[in-house]
C-alpha positions as CSV (number, residue, x, y, z in Angstrom):
1,M,80.3,105.0,90.4
2,A,80.0,102.2,93.0
3,V,82.9,100.1,94.2
4,D,82.1,96.7,95.8
5,V,84.6,96.1,98.6
6,L,85.4,92.9,100.5
7,L,87.1,93.5,103.8
8,I,88.8,90.4,105.3
9,Q,89.3,90.7,109.1
10,N,92.3,88.3,109.6
11,G,92.6,86.0,112.5
12,A,95.7,84.6,114.0
13,A,98.6,83.7,111.7
14,T,101.3,81.0,112.2
15,E,105.1,81.1,112.0
16,D,104.9,79.0,108.8
17,D,105.0,81.4,105.9
18,D,103.7,78.8,103.4
19,E,100.7,78.0,105.7
20,N,99.9,81.7,106.0
21,R,99.8,82.1,102.3
22,R,97.6,79.0,102.0
23,R,95.2,80.6,104.5
24,L,95.0,83.9,102.6
25,V,93.9,82.0,99.5
26,E,91.3,80.1,101.6
27,L,90.0,83.4,103.0
28,L,89.8,84.8,99.4
29,D,87.8,81.7,98.4
30,R,85.4,82.1,101.3
31,G,85.0,85.9,101.0
32,T,84.4,85.9,97.2
33,A,82.0,82.9,97.1
34,G,79.0,83.9,95.1
35,R,80.0,87.5,94.6
36,Q,83.0,89.1,92.9
37,P,84.3,92.2,94.6
38,D,86.1,95.1,92.9
39,L,88.6,95.4,95.8
40,V,89.8,93.1,98.6
41,L,91.6,94.3,101.7
42,F,93.4,92.2,104.3
43,S,94.6,93.2,107.8
44,E,98.1,94.5,108.7
45,L,101.0,92.1,108.2
46,A,98.7,89.6,106.7
47,T,101.6,87.2,105.8
48,T,103.0,86.8,109.3
49,P,101.9,86.9,112.9
50,Y,102.2,90.3,114.7
51,F,105.8,89.7,115.9
52,C,106.7,93.1,117.2
53,G,107.3,92.5,120.9
54,A,110.8,91.3,121.7
55,D,113.9,92.2,119.7
56,D,114.3,88.9,117.9
57,R,116.4,88.8,114.8
58,R,114.8,85.6,113.5
59,W,111.8,87.6,112.3
60,F,113.9,89.4,109.7
61,G,114.0,86.1,107.9
62,H,110.3,86.3,107.3
63,A,110.5,89.5,105.3
64,E,110.0,89.2,101.6
65,A,111.0,91.2,98.6
66,L,108.4,93.0,96.6
67,D,108.7,90.3,94.0
68,G,108.6,87.5,96.7
69,P,106.2,84.6,96.9
70,S,103.4,86.3,98.8
71,V,103.1,89.2,96.4
72,R,103.4,86.9,93.3
73,L,100.7,84.7,94.7
74,M,98.4,87.6,95.2
75,Q,99.2,88.9,91.7
76,D,98.0,85.5,90.4
77,E,94.9,85.6,92.6
78,A,94.0,89.1,91.6
79,K,94.3,88.3,87.9
80,R,92.4,85.0,88.3
81,R,89.6,86.7,90.2
82,Q,89.6,90.0,88.2
83,T,89.8,92.1,91.4
84,Y,92.1,94.6,93.1
85,I,93.9,93.3,96.2
86,L,95.7,95.2,98.9
87,L,98.2,92.9,100.5
88,P,99.9,94.2,103.7
89,F,103.2,92.3,104.3
90,Y,106.6,92.5,105.8
91,E,108.9,93.8,103.1
92,R,112.6,93.3,102.7
93,G,113.9,96.4,100.9
94,R,116.4,96.5,98.1
95,V,119.0,98.1,100.3
96,P,120.5,95.5,102.7
97,G,119.2,96.0,106.3
98,E,116.1,98.0,105.3
99,F,112.8,96.4,106.2
100,Y,109.3,97.9,106.0
101,N,105.8,97.4,107.1
102,S,104.2,97.6,103.7
103,A,101.1,97.2,101.6
104,V,101.1,96.6,97.9
105,L,98.1,97.4,95.7
106,I,97.6,94.9,92.8
107,D,95.1,95.6,90.0
108,A,92.7,93.2,88.3
109,A,95.3,92.3,85.7
110,G,97.7,91.2,88.4
111,E,100.0,94.2,88.0
112,L,101.4,96.4,90.8
113,V,99.8,99.8,91.0
114,P,102.4,102.5,91.5
115,G,101.9,105.2,94.0
116,I,102.7,108.9,93.4
117,L,104.1,110.9,96.3
118,P,103.2,114.6,96.7
119,D,106.5,115.7,95.1
120,G,105.8,113.5,92.0
121,R,108.1,110.6,92.8
122,R,106.8,107.1,92.1
123,V,106.9,104.3,94.6
124,D,106.1,100.6,94.1
125,C,104.0,100.2,97.2
126,Y,103.0,101.9,100.4
127,R,105.5,101.8,103.3
128,K,104.2,102.7,106.7
129,C,105.6,106.2,107.6
130,H,104.7,106.5,111.3
131,I,106.4,103.7,113.3
132,P,105.4,103.2,116.9
133,D,107.5,102.0,119.9
134,T,105.4,101.9,123.0
135,Y,105.1,100.1,126.3
136,S,102.2,102.2,127.6
137,Y,100.2,98.9,127.8
138,E,101.1,95.3,128.1
139,P,102.3,93.5,126.1
140,G,104.1,96.4,124.4
141,L,105.4,96.7,120.9
142,N,108.7,97.7,119.3
143,E,108.1,98.3,115.6
144,R,111.1,100.6,115.3
145,Y,113.4,97.6,115.7
146,Y,111.8,95.9,112.7
147,F,110.7,98.6,110.3
148,K,112.1,101.7,108.7
149,G,109.7,104.6,108.0
150,G,108.5,105.0,104.5
151,P,109.2,107.9,102.2
152,G,105.8,109.6,102.2
153,L,102.1,109.5,101.6
154,P,101.4,108.4,98.0
155,T,98.1,108.2,96.1
156,F,97.3,105.3,93.8
157,E,95.3,106.0,90.6
158,T,93.0,103.1,89.8
159,E,89.9,102.4,87.7
160,L,88.0,102.4,91.0
161,G,89.0,105.9,91.9
162,R,92.0,107.5,93.7
163,V,93.1,105.5,96.7
164,G,95.4,106.2,99.7
165,V,96.7,103.9,102.4
166,L,97.4,104.4,106.1
167,I,98.6,101.5,108.3
168,C,97.3,101.0,111.8
169,Y,99.0,103.6,114.1
170,E,98.8,106.1,111.3
171,R,95.0,106.4,111.7
172,S,95.8,108.7,114.7
173,F,97.6,111.4,112.7
174,P,95.2,113.9,111.3
175,E,97.9,115.5,109.2
176,A,98.3,112.2,107.2
177,W,94.6,112.1,106.5
178,R,94.5,115.7,105.3
179,T,97.6,115.2,103.1
180,L,95.8,112.3,101.3
181,A,92.5,114.2,101.0
182,L,94.2,117.3,99.6
183,Q,95.6,115.0,96.8
184,G,92.1,114.0,95.8
185,V,91.9,110.6,97.5
186,Q,88.4,109.2,97.6
187,V,89.1,105.9,99.5
188,V,91.6,105.3,102.3
189,L,92.5,101.7,102.9
190,C,93.6,101.1,106.5
191,P,95.0,97.7,107.4
192,V,95.4,97.4,111.2
193,A,96.6,95.0,114.0
194,A,95.4,96.9,117.1
195,Y,95.1,95.2,120.5
196,G,95.6,97.8,123.3
197,P,92.4,98.4,125.3
198,A,92.3,102.2,124.8
199,R,93.1,101.9,121.2
200,A,90.3,99.3,120.7
201,E,87.8,101.6,122.4
202,S,88.7,104.6,120.2
203,F,89.0,102.6,116.9
204,V,85.6,103.1,115.3
205,Y,84.9,106.7,116.3
206,E,88.4,107.8,115.4
207,L,87.9,106.5,111.8
208,R,84.4,108.0,111.6
209,T,85.8,111.3,112.5
210,A,88.6,111.1,109.9
211,A,86.2,110.1,107.2
212,H,83.8,113.0,108.0
213,Q,86.5,115.6,108.4
214,N,88.2,114.7,105.1
215,G,85.3,113.6,102.9
216,V,86.7,110.1,102.2
217,F,85.6,106.5,102.4
218,V,87.5,104.5,105.0
219,V,87.9,100.8,104.8
220,A,89.8,99.6,107.9
221,S,90.5,95.9,108.5
222,N,91.6,95.2,112.1
223,K,92.9,91.7,112.9
224,G,90.7,89.9,115.4
225,G,91.2,87.4,118.2
226,P,94.1,86.0,120.2
227,E,97.5,85.3,118.8
228,T,100.7,84.4,120.7
229,V,104.2,85.5,119.8
230,E,106.3,85.7,123.0
231,A,103.1,86.9,124.8
232,E,99.4,86.7,123.9
233,R,97.7,89.6,122.2
234,V,94.0,89.8,121.7
235,F,93.4,91.8,118.6
236,G,90.3,94.0,118.7
237,G,88.7,93.2,115.4
238,D,85.7,95.6,115.0
239,S,86.7,96.3,111.4
240,V,84.7,99.1,109.8
241,I,83.7,100.6,106.5
242,V,82.7,104.3,106.7
243,D,81.3,106.7,104.2
244,P,82.4,110.4,103.8
245,M,79.5,111.5,106.1
246,G,80.9,109.4,108.9
247,E,78.2,106.8,108.6
248,V,79.1,103.2,109.3
249,L,78.3,101.0,106.3
250,A,79.5,97.7,107.8
251,E,81.2,96.7,111.1
252,G,82.9,93.4,112.0
253,P,82.8,91.4,115.3
254,K,85.0,92.4,118.2
255,R,88.0,90.3,119.1
256,E,87.2,87.6,116.5
257,G,88.7,86.5,113.3
258,P,88.6,85.7,110.5
259,A,85.5,87.6,109.5
260,F,84.2,89.2,106.3
261,L,82.6,92.6,105.6
262,R,81.0,93.8,102.3
263,A,79.9,97.2,101.3
264,S,79.2,99.2,98.1
265,L,81.1,102.5,98.1
266,E,79.1,105.1,96.1
267,L,81.9,107.5,95.1
268,D,79.4,110.2,94.3
269,R,79.1,110.6,98.1
270,C,82.5,112.3,98.0
271,H,81.1,115.0,95.8
272,E,77.9,115.2,97.9
273,W,80.1,115.7,101.0
274,A,82.0,118.6,99.2
275,T,78.8,120.4,98.5
276,R,77.4,119.9,101.9
277,F,80.4,120.6,104.1
278,H,83.0,123.3,103.3
279,F,86.0,122.4,105.4
280,F,88.4,122.7,102.5
281,R,87.0,126.1,101.4
282,D,87.3,127.5,104.9
283,R,90.8,126.1,105.6
284,R,93.4,128.7,106.7
285,P,96.8,127.1,105.8
286,E,98.6,130.4,106.7
287,L,97.6,129.8,110.3
288,Y,98.9,126.3,110.6
289,G,102.6,126.9,110.4
290,P,103.4,125.1,113.8
291,V,101.9,121.9,112.4
292,V,104.8,121.6,109.9
293,D,107.4,123.8,111.5
294,Q,108.9,121.7,114.2
295,W,111.1,124.5,115.5
296,N,108.1,126.7,116.4
297,I,106.3,124.1,118.5
298,G,105.9,125.2,122.1
299,R,107.4,128.7,121.6
């Protein structure tokens, strides 16, 4: 089976939520002109600028409920275009005071695709689990002020195969990749807004390694170009689509946006990887206790 993917590498957003939504539809129009994809992916926090710098309460007012205007708009667009859409957005949770860095998967009928956590619980969308707070480079970021960590790493069962999601920072956690792979995920969608110099330099080879080690396709959309909220950040772009062998199928421009990438994901490549490489056969879970047992670390 082949899945035709359209990756949209977002550029700068504005502080006007309505304008950002209008721009997303415009990007869909440009990206799908002349060719209907099976799946469309935007970059991280596609409905807002990347605002995680100063502790500024006004940004909580830009968060939307799961049935808010941005999700409803993309449900209409997915149904009209007969395509799956992954929309990353700033979510206002049902519990007062809970906010998430989220991504909702919408199917070609305009319905939300539920995710299944490893313990069997259902979730309505993916909520970023690993939340950074770092000033190791300038300008820094303070996502923990704005986002609560999600409940786990779900899989999404679709007509296009089994899909997983990791958001930005999470690409650097091999345990998260392996958790998804062990649940049978074939495609990992990775919306990103990365701008630090070292992070930009490691971006592509980090994703190629994860794809190869876990036998999955990776579709990673990194925002590109300058954007100013409190301070200017130049997002790295360089979005990439990688197959299970670690081969790059498409790569976007650096530090520019918006941009569009297309690739056909031949899902049989996942089976080919499994018969060529035997990492899962040769795993020794009984040796890896310190990975999950926090009390044994360093003893």
